[in-house]
N, C-alpha and C positions, 0 to 999 in steps of 0.2 A: 460567503460568496455574495457578490452583489446581485447577480441574476440567479433565479432559482432553477435548478436542474429538475427535469421530470423524474419522479420516483426517488429523489434524493432522500426522502423520509424512510426509504427501505434500507438505508445504509447507516450504520452506527459511526458517528464521528468520534475519533479518539484523539486526544491531545498528544503532542510530542512526549510529554512527561509520562503519560499512560503507556505509550508504545515503548519508550526506553525502559521503563520498569518491567514491562512484560517480556521484553527481549532479555534483559538481565536475569530475570527469574526463570527464563526458559518456558514461559507460558504462551509466547507468540512466535509466529513465523511471518517475517516481513517479506512481502512480494512487491518488488519495484516494477512497475509497468511502463517505465520510460523506455525510450529507444536506445539502442547501443551507442549512437553518437552522443547521447546525453550521459549515459552511465559510464562511458569511458573517460569523461571529463571529471565527473564527481559522482560518488555513489554513497548509499547508506552502508555502514559496516554491517556485515552478516546478512544482507538481503539476498533473496533469490531473484534473479532477473527474468521476467516473462513479459516481453514487450507487447504493448497493446495492439500494435499493428498486425501481429500474428497471434493474438491472444487465444489460448486454449487452456481452460482451467485444468484439463487433464495433465498439462505440462508442469503443474505445480507439484513439487515433491510431497510425498505423504507427510502431513503435518504432525503425525504421531501424537494426536490429542491436543496439540497446540492450536491456539486461535490464529487463523489466517487473517493478516491485515495487509491491505493493499496500500501502496504509496506511489506518488508521482512527484511532479514539480510543484504543483499548487493545490492539488486536491480534486481536480475535475476528472482526470483520466482514471484515478483510483476508484471513484464512484462508478464510472462506466464499467470498469473491470469487475467490481463487486456485483453489479446488476447482471452483467453477462454471465458470471459464474452462477449466480442464483437462478438465472433463466435455464441453465443447464443442470439444475438440481443439486448444486453444491451449497453447503450451508455457510458460505463466506460472506458475512454481512458487515465487515468492519473496514474502515480505511483511516489513514492518517490525515486528519483535517489540516489543510494548509500545506501539505506535502513537504518537500525538502526545504522550501523557503521557511516554513514555520519551524522545522527541525533545527535548522541552523540558527534562526532567530532565538530559539530557546537555549542555544549554547551547546547543542549536541554535535559530536564529531561526524565528519564525512571522510571518505577515502578519495584521494585525488591521484 
């Protein structure tokens, strides 16, 4: 990201390849924090949608031991969601760096 986000160092950046492998292996739960108007057009396969506009980490389904990874369009809102969850005591410290833009650039599928 060109401009630095405050506290961004408190969130682990994951590549699309790392997230795709984690999803395939059942080690990760992907949480898309984009808004319904965005996810209705294009979404990540198998992601849980918890929009940032009404974000409540308690709305995230039980990860059942999986690593929670936040995702958005470009990687900014996912950092915000991770920090908000951490501020409420959740151990959710990971996000998909670059968001769905990076996901698609890496050649991974989306649902339309």
